[in-house]
TIMI-2910 file (N, C-alpha, C, CB; in pm, 1 decimal, decimal comma, always signed):
<rs>
+----------+----------+----------+----------+----------+----------+----------+----------+----------+----------+----------+----------+------+
!      n_x !      n_y !      n_z !     ca_x !     ca_y !     ca_z !      c_x !      c_y !      c_z !     cb_x !     cb_y !     cb_z ! resn !
+----------+----------+----------+----------+----------+----------+----------+----------+----------+----------+----------+----------+------+
! +15845,7 !  +7686,3 ! +11774,1 ! +15787,4 !  +7742,5 ! +11848,7 ! +15618,2 !  +7662,6 ! +11814,5 ! +15822,1 !  +7902,9 ! +11827,0 !  Unk !
! +15511,9 !  +7639,5 ! +11896,0 ! +15417,8 !  +7599,7 ! +11837,6 ! +15314,4 !  +7674,8 ! +11793,6 ! +15384,5 !  +7525,5 ! +11893,3 !  Unk !
! +15219,6 !  +7619,1 ! +11727,4 ! +15118,1 !  +7733,8 ! +11678,0 ! +14997,8 !  +7761,0 ! +11812,5 ! +15027,7 !  +7670,1 ! +11512,7 !  Unk !
! +14984,8 !  +7873,9 ! +11829,4 ! +14867,1 !  +7905,4 ! +11907,1 ! +14724,7 !  +7862,3 ! +11832,2 ! +14871,5 !  +8062,5 ! +11936,0 !  Unk !
! +14627,1 !  +7794,0 ! +11899,4 ! +14496,4 !  +7791,2 ! +11869,8 ! +14406,4 !  +7825,1 ! +11922,5 ! +14465,8 !  +7715,6 ! +11851,7 !  Unk !
! +14329,2 !  +7903,2 ! +11865,2 ! +14217,1 !  +7981,2 ! +11914,6 ! +14057,7 !  +7883,2 ! +11919,2 ! +14209,3 !  +8121,4 ! +11803,7 !  Unk !
! +13960,8 !  +7920,4 ! +11959,8 ! +13879,1 !  +7862,8 ! +11960,0 ! +13824,0 !  +7783,9 ! +11810,9 ! +13812,4 !  +7943,9 ! +12021,6 !  Unk !
! +13738,6 !  +7646,7 ! +11846,2 ! +13707,6 !  +7581,9 ! +11726,1 ! +13834,3 !  +7532,4 ! +11630,6 ! +13620,2 !  +7677,9 ! +11652,7 !  Unk !
! +13941,3 !  +7545,3 ! +11700,3 ! +14070,4 !  +7480,0 ! +11609,2 ! +14105,1 !  +7603,2 ! +11553,0 ! +14038,2 !  +7352,4 ! +11481,9 !  Unk !
! +14087,0 !  +7734,2 ! +11569,0 ! +14121,9 !  +7857,0 ! +11487,8 ! +14264,3 !  +7921,6 ! +11526,7 ! +14006,4 !  +7967,1 ! +11509,3 !  Unk !
! +14353,5 !  +7968,5 ! +11481,4 ! +14443,2 !  +8059,4 ! +11531,2 ! +14403,3 !  +8149,6 ! +11627,2 ! +14491,0 !  +8124,0 ! +11439,4 !  Unk !
! +14469,3 !  +8142,6 ! +11748,4 ! +14462,5 !  +8283,2 ! +11818,3 ! +14492,7 !  +8409,5 ! +11751,1 ! +14548,8 !  +8285,1 ! +11924,1 !  Unk !
! +14431,4 !  +8527,3 ! +11765,9 ! +14452,9 !  +8640,0 ! +11733,7 ! +14582,0 !  +8663,3 ! +11794,1 ! +14351,2 !  +8723,2 ! +11764,7 !  Unk !
! +14674,9 !  +8771,5 ! +11730,7 ! +14794,9 !  +8796,0 ! +11782,7 ! +14811,7 !  +8948,3 ! +11812,5 ! +14895,8 !  +8743,2 ! +11692,0 !  Unk !
! +14822,4 !  +8989,6 ! +11913,0 ! +14816,2 !  +9157,1 ! +11976,7 ! +14952,0 !  +9178,8 ! +11985,6 ! +14738,6 !  +9189,7 ! +12141,3 !  Unk !
! +15024,3 !  +9276,5 ! +11922,4 ! +15132,3 !  +9318,7 ! +12001,3 ! +15241,4 !  +9216,7 ! +11996,3 ! +15089,2 !  +9344,5 ! +12139,8 !  Unk !
! +15217,6 !  +9136,6 ! +11913,9 ! +15322,9 !  +9020,6 ! +11905,8 ! +15278,8 !  +8903,1 ! +11995,7 ! +15472,8 !  +9071,3 ! +11954,5 !  Unk !
! +15183,8 !  +8905,8 ! +12071,3 ! +15133,3 !  +8808,9 ! +12164,9 ! +15023,5 !  +8762,6 ! +12129,8 ! +15119,0 !  +8849,1 ! +12285,3 !  Unk !
! +15022,0 !  +8640,9 ! +12160,1 ! +14896,9 !  +8531,8 ! +12132,1 ! +14819,7 !  +8545,6 ! +12282,5 ! +14960,9 !  +8340,2 ! +12094,0 !  Unk !
! +14659,1 !  +8577,2 ! +12192,3 ! +14559,0 !  +8639,5 ! +12291,2 ! +14537,9 !  +8481,1 ! +12385,8 ! +14387,8 !  +8717,5 ! +12196,2 !  Unk !
! +14518,0 !  +8488,3 ! +12470,1 ! +14506,8 !  +8383,3 ! +12538,9 ! +14309,6 !  +8348,5 ! +12584,4 ! +14620,9 !  +8418,5 ! +12671,7 !  Unk !
! +14300,7 !  +8432,3 ! +12639,2 ! +14149,6 !  +8492,7 ! +12638,2 ! +14084,7 !  +8604,6 ! +12567,0 ! +14123,3 !  +8528,8 ! +12751,8 !  Unk !
! +13975,9 !  +8565,6 ! +12530,3 ! +13908,2 !  +8701,7 ! +12448,4 ! +13794,9 !  +8704,0 ! +12484,3 ! +13901,5 !  +8709,6 ! +12293,6 !  Unk !
! +13733,7 !  +8867,8 ! +12511,9 ! +13610,6 !  +8894,1 ! +12529,9 ! +13529,9 !  +8885,3 ! +12388,2 ! +13605,2 !  +9023,8 ! +12598,0 !  Unk !
! +13427,7 !  +8831,0 ! +12438,5 ! +13285,7 !  +8817,9 ! +12319,8 ! +13252,5 !  +8926,6 ! +12301,6 ! +13146,5 !  +8743,7 ! +12354,7 !  Unk !
! +13190,4 !  +9017,8 ! +12386,6 ! +13157,4 !  +9154,3 ! +12394,9 ! +13064,5 !  +9202,6 ! +12482,3 ! +13121,8 !  +9193,5 ! +12287,8 !  Unk !
! +13026,3 !  +9318,4 ! +12500,4 ! +12980,5 !  +9385,5 ! +12622,6 ! +12892,5 !  +9279,3 ! +12679,9 ! +12904,1 !  +9528,4 ! +12598,3 !  Unk !
! +12838,4 !  +9309,4 ! +12813,7 ! +12716,6 !  +9216,2 ! +12848,1 ! +12593,5 !  +9211,0 ! +12770,0 ! +12670,5 !  +9246,2 ! +12972,9 !  Unk !
! +12556,5 !  +9352,5 ! +12703,6 ! +12445,4 !  +9320,5 ! +12654,7 ! +12472,5 !  +9259,5 ! +12520,2 ! +12360,0 !  +9430,0 ! +12655,3 !  Unk !
! +12570,6 !  +9299,5 ! +12435,6 ! +12620,4 !  +9187,3 ! +12338,6 ! +12601,5 !  +9038,3 ! +12338,3 ! +12743,0 !  +9193,3 ! +12339,4 !  Unk !
! +12680,8 !  +8999,1 ! +12439,4 ! +12691,0 !  +8883,9 ! +12500,0 ! +12518,3 !  +8802,2 ! +12543,6 ! +12790,7 !  +8926,2 ! +12631,7 !  Unk !
! +12457,2 !  +8898,3 ! +12586,0 ! +12311,8 !  +8829,4 ! +12632,7 ! +12235,6 !  +8851,1 ! +12495,1 ! +12221,1 !  +8915,7 ! +12782,6 !  Unk !
! +12236,4 !  +8924,3 ! +12349,5 ! +12165,9 !  +8918,1 ! +12256,1 ! +12238,0 !  +8784,6 ! +12164,0 ! +12156,1 !  +9063,7 ! +12195,4 !  Unk !
! +12357,9 !  +8755,3 ! +12185,2 ! +12432,2 !  +8658,5 ! +12093,2 ! +12344,1 !  +8534,2 ! +12176,2 ! +12635,6 !  +8659,5 ! +12099,5 !  Unk !
! +12370,4 !  +8486,0 ! +12301,8 ! +12298,3 !  +8366,2 ! +12372,6 ! +12199,2 !  +8343,0 ! +12425,4 ! +12338,3 !  +8329,3 ! +12443,7 !  Unk !
! +12078,3 !  +8438,4 ! +12419,4 ! +11964,6 !  +8431,7 ! +12469,8 ! +11882,8 !  +8331,8 ! +12408,0 ! +11912,6 !  +8546,8 ! +12468,9 !  Unk !
! +11895,2 !  +8278,7 ! +12306,5 ! +11805,8 !  +8175,3 ! +12267,0 ! +11839,1 !  +8032,6 ! +12326,9 ! +11805,9 !  +8170,1 ! +12117,6 !  Unk !
! +12009,8 !  +8031,6 ! +12334,9 ! +12066,9 !  +7917,9 ! +12376,1 ! +12029,9 !  +7909,7 ! +12549,8 ! +12232,4 !  +7924,3 ! +12332,8 !  Unk !
! +11985,7 !  +8008,6 ! +12615,5 ! +11963,9 !  +8016,9 ! +12744,2 ! +11847,6 !  +7999,8 ! +12777,0 ! +12000,0 !  +8114,0 ! +12791,7 !  Unk !
! +11718,1 !  +7989,6 ! +12692,7 ! +11583,9 !  +8007,1 ! +12701,0 ! +11558,0 !  +7863,9 ! +12763,7 ! +11508,3 !  +8046,7 ! +12557,2 !  Unk !
! +11484,8 !  +7842,0 ! +12866,1 ! +11429,7 !  +7733,9 ! +12893,4 ! +11508,7 !  +7644,1 ! +12987,2 ! +11400,4 !  +7678,3 ! +12779,5 !  Unk !
! +11651,3 !  +7685,5 ! +12992,9 ! +11747,4 !  +7637,0 ! +13084,5 ! +11766,5 !  +7728,4 ! +13196,1 ! +11871,9 !  +7612,5 ! +13019,6 !  Unk !
! +11776,3 !  +7837,5 ! +13218,0 ! +11824,0 !  +7911,4 ! +13333,6 ! +11687,3 !  +8011,0 ! +13354,8 ! +11983,0 !  +7997,6 ! +13301,2 !  Unk !
! +11649,3 !  +8063,6 ! +13470,9 ! +11550,4 !  +8146,7 ! +13520,2 ! +11596,6 !  +8282,7 ! +13456,3 ! +11539,2 !  +8143,9 ! +13683,5 !  Unk !
! +11743,1 !  +8347,9 ! +13498,3 ! +11787,5 !  +8485,1 ! +13448,0 ! +11946,8 !  +8452,3 ! +13433,0 ! +11748,2 !  +8623,5 ! +13563,3 !  Unk !
! +11999,3 !  +8551,5 ! +13359,9 ! +12172,5 !  +8572,9 ! +13347,8 ! +12191,7 !  +8699,1 ! +13354,8 ! +12250,7 !  +8525,2 ! +13212,1 !  Unk !
! +12288,5 !  +8733,0 ! +13421,7 ! +12341,5 !  +8850,2 ! +13446,9 ! +12491,1 !  +8846,8 ! +13388,4 ! +12330,1 !  +8878,4 ! +13596,1 !  Unk !
! +12534,5 !  +8923,3 ! +13315,0 ! +12667,2 !  +8940,4 ! +13252,4 ! +12732,4 !  +9074,4 ! +13287,9 ! +12654,8 !  +8928,9 ! +13100,6 !  Unk !
! +12803,6 !  +9072,7 ! +13378,1 ! +12856,4 !  +9190,0 ! +13464,6 ! +12985,9 !  +9197,3 ! +13358,1 ! +12892,9 !  +9154,8 ! +13657,5 !  Unk !
! +12994,8 !  +9327,7 ! +13308,1 ! +13111,8 !  +9405,4 ! +13261,9 ! +13105,8 !  +9556,8 ! +13262,4 ! +13140,5 !  +9366,4 ! +13129,5 !  Unk !
! +13260,7 !  +9570,4 ! +13251,9 ! +13250,9 !  +9714,0 ! +13294,2 ! +13203,8 !  +9802,7 ! +13182,4 ! +13386,2 !  +9765,6 ! +13344,4 !  Unk !
! +13149,8 !  +9763,2 ! +13069,3 ! +13082,4 !  +9849,3 ! +12996,7 ! +12981,1 !  +9861,0 ! +12984,3 ! +13100,1 !  +9853,8 ! +12916,0 !  Unk !
! +12879,3 !  +9791,4 ! +12945,4 ! +12736,3 !  +9738,0 ! +12987,5 ! +12703,3 !  +9595,6 ! +13041,2 ! +12654,7 !  +9747,9 ! +12873,9 !  Unk !
! +12644,1 !  +9628,1 ! +13145,0 ! +12587,6 !  +9500,6 ! +13224,8 ! +12465,3 !  +9446,5 ! +13130,7 ! +12526,6 !  +9545,2 ! +13394,2 !  Unk !
! +12426,6 !  +9284,6 ! +13118,0 ! +12333,8 !  +9247,6 ! +13051,0 ! +12271,1 !  +9189,7 ! +13132,5 ! +12355,2 !  +9189,2 ! +12951,2 !  Unk !
! +12116,4 !  +9208,5 ! +13153,4 ! +12047,5 !  +9112,7 ! +13224,8 ! +11911,8 !  +9039,2 ! +13135,4 ! +12001,1 !  +9190,5 ! +13360,0 !  Unk !
! +11929,7 !  +8925,9 ! +13122,9 ! +11845,6 !  +8867,1 ! +13021,9 ! +11685,3 !  +8899,3 ! +13006,3 ! +11860,2 !  +8729,8 ! +13043,6 !  Unk !
! +11652,5 !  +8904,9 ! +13134,5 ! +11501,0 !  +8926,5 ! +13153,0 ! +11479,1 !  +9046,0 ! +13076,7 ! +11449,1 !  +8943,9 ! +13307,6 !  Unk !
! +11573,5 !  +9178,0 ! +13113,1 ! +11520,9 !  +9297,8 ! +13076,2 ! +11568,1 !  +9342,9 ! +12934,6 ! +11554,5 !  +9395,0 ! +13178,5 !  Unk !
! +11686,0 !  +9232,0 ! +12901,8 ! +11718,1 !  +9295,1 ! +12737,3 ! +11616,4 !  +9254,5 ! +12653,5 ! +11861,1 !  +9239,7 ! +12659,4 !  Unk !
! +11624,4 !  +9325,0 ! +12540,1 ! +11517,7 !  +9331,4 ! +12414,4 ! +11531,5 !  +9180,9 ! +12369,6 ! +11561,5 !  +9454,4 ! +12274,1 !  Unk !
! +11647,9 !  +9091,5 ! +12402,3 ! +11610,7 !  +8983,3 ! +12311,9 ! +11536,0 !  +8893,1 ! +12432,5 ! +11753,6 !  +8905,0 ! +12222,9 !  Unk !
! +11565,4 !  +8913,2 ! +12521,5 ! +11479,2 !  +8852,9 ! +12649,8 ! +11307,0 !  +8851,8 ! +12622,1 ! +11512,8 !  +8961,9 ! +12797,7 !  Unk !
! +11300,3 !  +9004,5 ! +12615,4 ! +11166,1 !  +9028,0 ! +12599,0 ! +11099,0 !  +8959,3 ! +12452,1 ! +11152,9 !  +9186,9 ! +12606,1 !  Unk !
! +11173,8 !  +8974,1 ! +12351,5 ! +11113,2 !  +8890,9 ! +12219,9 ! +11108,0 !  +8748,5 ! +12248,0 ! +11204,4 !  +8906,8 ! +12082,3 !  Unk !
! +11165,4 !  +8663,4 ! +12340,4 ! +11174,7 !  +8570,2 ! +12374,9 ! +11066,5 !  +8496,3 ! +12482,3 ! +11281,9 !  +8584,7 ! +12399,1 !  Unk !
! +11041,9 !  +8635,6 ! +12533,5 ! +10901,5 !  +8616,9 ! +12631,5 ! +10968,1 !  +8551,3 ! +12770,6 ! +10763,3 !  +8489,8 ! +12551,1 !  Unk !
! +11104,2 !  +8582,6 ! +12803,4 ! +11117,0 !  +8593,6 ! +12921,9 ! +11079,3 !  +8639,7 ! +13026,8 ! +11169,8 !  +8608,8 ! +12926,7 !  Unk !
! +11012,7 !  +8594,1 ! +13140,3 ! +10950,0 !  +8665,6 ! +13242,0 ! +11032,1 !  +8749,6 ! +13334,3 ! +10881,3 !  +8578,5 ! +13314,8 !  Unk !
! +10989,3 !  +8861,2 ! +13369,9 ! +11071,2 !  +8942,7 ! +13449,0 ! +11105,2 !  +8894,5 ! +13595,8 ! +11007,4 !  +9069,4 ! +13453,6 !  Unk !
! +11199,2 !  +8860,3 ! +13648,5 ! +11280,3 !  +8794,3 ! +13757,6 ! +11279,8 !  +8866,0 ! +13903,9 ! +11428,5 !  +8787,4 ! +13706,7 !  Unk !
! +11282,5 !  +9033,8 ! +13859,0 ! +11284,6 !  +9104,7 ! +13958,2 ! +11406,5 !  +9177,9 ! +13994,2 ! +11247,4 !  +9035,5 ! +14044,6 !  Unk !
! +11508,8 !  +9069,8 ! +13969,1 ! +11686,3 !  +9143,9 ! +13975,8 ! +11709,0 !  +9288,3 ! +13867,6 ! +11827,3 !  +8995,0 ! +13898,6 !  Unk !
! +11768,0 !  +9327,3 ! +13941,2 ! +11762,9 !  +9491,5 ! +13898,1 ! +11887,9 !  +9499,3 ! +13952,8 ! +11638,1 !  +9610,4 ! +13963,7 !  Unk !
! +12006,3 !  +9548,4 ! +13844,5 ! +12122,2 !  +9581,3 ! +13861,1 ! +12139,6 !  +9721,4 ! +13845,6 ! +12195,0 !  +9512,0 ! +13787,7 !  Unk !
! +12253,8 !  +9774,4 ! +13945,1 ! +12290,2 !  +9928,7 ! +13888,9 ! +12403,8 !  +9943,3 ! +13777,5 ! +12344,9 ! +10022,0 ! +14016,4 !  Unk !
! +12414,3 ! +10071,2 ! +13732,7 ! +12512,8 ! +10080,5 ! +13637,3 ! +12468,1 ! +10074,7 ! +13518,3 ! +12602,8 !  +9995,8 ! +13648,4 !  Unk !
! +12538,1 ! +10082,0 ! +13428,0 ! +12465,2 ! +10074,4 ! +13287,1 ! +12417,5 !  +9949,1 ! +13228,3 ! +12549,9 ! +10123,7 ! +13187,8 !  Unk !
! +12298,9 !  +9943,1 ! +13189,9 ! +12241,4 !  +9819,6 ! +13102,3 ! +12210,0 !  +9857,6 ! +12978,8 ! +12117,6 !  +9754,4 ! +13154,6 !  Unk !
! +12162,8 !  +9737,6 ! +12920,0 ! +12126,0 !  +9724,0 ! +12778,8 ! +12030,3 !  +9833,6 ! +12765,0 ! +12065,6 !  +9581,2 ! +12737,1 !  Unk !
! +12011,2 !  +9891,3 ! +12647,9 ! +11837,4 !  +9942,8 ! +12599,4 ! +11813,4 !  +9910,0 ! +12456,5 ! +11803,9 ! +10127,8 ! +12608,6 !  Unk !
! +11713,8 !  +9897,6 ! +12426,6 ! +11640,5 !  +9858,3 ! +12301,5 ! +11740,4 !  +9855,0 ! +12168,3 ! +11516,7 !  +9967,6 ! +12278,1 !  Unk !
! +11800,6 !  +9988,0 ! +12186,3 ! +11910,4 ! +10027,3 ! +12069,3 ! +12020,6 ! +10087,2 ! +12126,8 ! +11859,3 ! +10129,1 ! +11958,7 !  Unk !
! +12112,6 ! +10057,7 ! +12026,8 ! +12269,5 ! +10142,9 ! +12061,9 ! +12243,3 ! +10247,9 ! +12124,7 ! +12363,1 ! +10197,3 ! +11938,8 !  Unk !
! +12338,2 ! +10298,4 ! +12234,6 ! +12330,9 ! +10439,5 ! +12280,9 ! +12461,2 ! +10428,4 ! +12294,2 ! +12242,4 ! +10489,9 ! +12406,5 !  Unk !
! +12511,4 ! +10547,1 ! +12235,8 ! +12666,6 ! +10627,1 ! +12249,5 ! +12662,7 ! +10718,2 ! +12323,4 ! +12729,7 ! +10690,4 ! +12133,0 !  Unk !
! +12747,7 ! +10734,1 ! +12433,5 ! +12744,3 ! +10873,2 ! +12504,3 ! +12871,3 ! +10951,5 ! +12431,7 ! +12764,8 ! +10858,8 ! +12688,1 !  Unk !
! +12881,8 ! +11096,8 ! +12493,4 ! +12987,4 ! +11172,0 ! +12441,9 ! +12939,8 ! +11310,3 ! +12403,3 ! +13048,6 ! +11101,7 ! +12327,4 !  Unk !
! +13011,3 ! +11398,2 ! +12363,0 ! +12978,2 ! +11527,8 ! +12343,9 ! +12875,5 ! +11538,5 ! +12210,3 ! +13114,6 ! +11610,0 ! +12329,8 !  Unk !
! +12882,5 ! +11457,2 ! +12104,0 ! +12816,3 ! +11477,5 ! +12004,9 ! +12668,5 ! +11367,3 ! +12041,4 ! +12917,9 ! +11449,2 ! +11868,7 !  Unk !
! +12645,9 ! +11308,1 ! +12105,2 ! +12550,3 ! +11214,2 ! +12108,7 ! +12438,9 ! +11264,1 ! +12093,0 ! +12548,7 ! +11144,9 ! +12208,0 !  Unk !
! +12321,9 ! +11191,8 ! +12033,8 ! +12186,0 ! +11248,3 ! +12009,9 ! +12085,9 ! +11131,8 ! +12049,3 ! +12166,1 ! +11298,3 ! +11849,8 !  Unk !
! +11955,7 ! +11183,1 ! +12024,0 ! +11842,6 ! +11144,1 ! +12069,4 ! +11796,8 ! +11011,4 ! +11984,5 ! +11748,8 ! +11261,7 ! +12064,2 !  Unk !
! +11867,3 ! +11023,3 ! +11881,4 ! +11805,5 ! +10913,0 ! +11753,9 ! +11843,4 ! +10790,6 ! +11759,7 ! +11844,6 ! +10942,5 ! +11610,0 !  Unk !
! +11837,5 ! +10744,0 ! +11649,9 ! +11887,5 ! +10577,7 ! +11628,6 ! +12049,1 ! +10568,2 ! +11643,9 ! +11844,5 ! +10512,7 ! +11454,5 !  Unk !
! +12074,4 ! +10465,5 ! +11766,9 ! +12223,2 ! +10453,0 ! +11767,7 ! +12297,7 ! +10574,1 ! +11843,4 ! +12273,6 ! +10445,6 ! +11616,8 !  Unk !
! +12196,6 ! +10680,7 ! +11896,4 ! +12261,4 ! +10801,6 ! +11939,7 ! +12322,2 ! +10884,2 ! +11852,4 ! +12347,7 ! +10777,3 ! +12023,0 !  Unk !
! +12228,8 ! +10889,7 ! +11731,3 ! +12246,1 ! +10951,3 ! +11612,4 ! +12179,0 ! +11101,6 ! +11606,0 ! +12190,5 ! +10857,8 ! +11509,1 !  Unk !
! +12152,4 ! +11145,7 ! +11489,1 ! +12036,8 ! +11264,8 ! +11461,8 ! +11926,8 ! +11224,8 ! +11411,5 ! +12072,0 ! +11370,6 ! +11370,1 !  Unk !
! +11938,3 ! +11081,3 ! +11344,1 ! +11849,9 ! +11004,4 ! +11255,4 ! +11744,6 ! +10937,6 ! +11350,1 ! +11933,5 ! +10893,7 ! +11166,8 !  Unk !
! +11617,0 ! +10984,5 ! +11299,6 ! +11505,9 ! +10940,6 ! +11384,2 ! +11442,0 ! +10836,8 ! +11274,7 ! +11398,2 ! +11074,1 ! +11440,6 !  Unk !
! +11473,8 ! +10821,0 ! +11164,4 ! +11406,5 ! +10745,1 ! +11102,9 ! +11497,9 ! +10606,5 ! +11040,3 ! +11340,8 ! +10834,2 ! +11007,2 !  Unk !
! +11438,1 ! +10483,3 ! +11048,2 ! +11528,1 ! +10358,8 ! +11047,3 ! +11559,9 ! +10372,9 ! +10896,6 ! +11452,6 ! +10201,6 ! +11097,8 !  Unk !
! +11676,6 ! +10319,7 ! +10850,3 ! +11715,6 ! +10281,8 ! +10699,0 ! +11623,8 ! +10220,5 ! +10612,4 ! +11822,4 ! +10192,8 ! +10694,2 !  Unk !
! +11536,5 ! +10121,3 ! +10727,0 ! +11450,7 ! +10016,0 ! +10641,0 ! +11305,7 ! +10135,0 ! +10643,9 ! +11422,5 !  +9817,7 ! +10739,1 !  Unk !
! +11286,5 ! +10202,2 ! +10729,6 ! +11149,7 ! +10269,1 ! +10705,6 ! +11179,6 ! +10401,6 ! +10655,4 ! +11056,9 ! +10279,6 ! +10836,4 !  Unk !
! +11309,1 ! +10455,1 ! +10590,9 ! +11353,2 ! +10563,4 ! +10529,6 ! +11263,7 ! +10535,3 ! +10407,3 ! +11513,7 ! +10576,8 ! +10511,6 !  Unk !
+----------+----------+----------+----------+----------+----------+----------+----------+----------+----------+----------+----------+------+
</rs>
């Protein structure tokens, strides 16, 4: 049996005995955050559609930090926020959906 190769020559992860052929990088927001710098100056806008969180480069925190101008493209659905927001019964309004309002750095 031939070895399965993943990205950059690395072995693919094996899940339930099956080598993954395609892997999800992250939600749309994570993808925008990881690749914003590479897209800067090459594209007018990037929309990463995902079933969890859709990322829009010009409205994402990474786009704002890179001074990407607003393109007027507005998507419906759950989109990126300046900090993680976790929904659920115990969701709070502090950092990352917790009850903490002070960052660890500022504490």
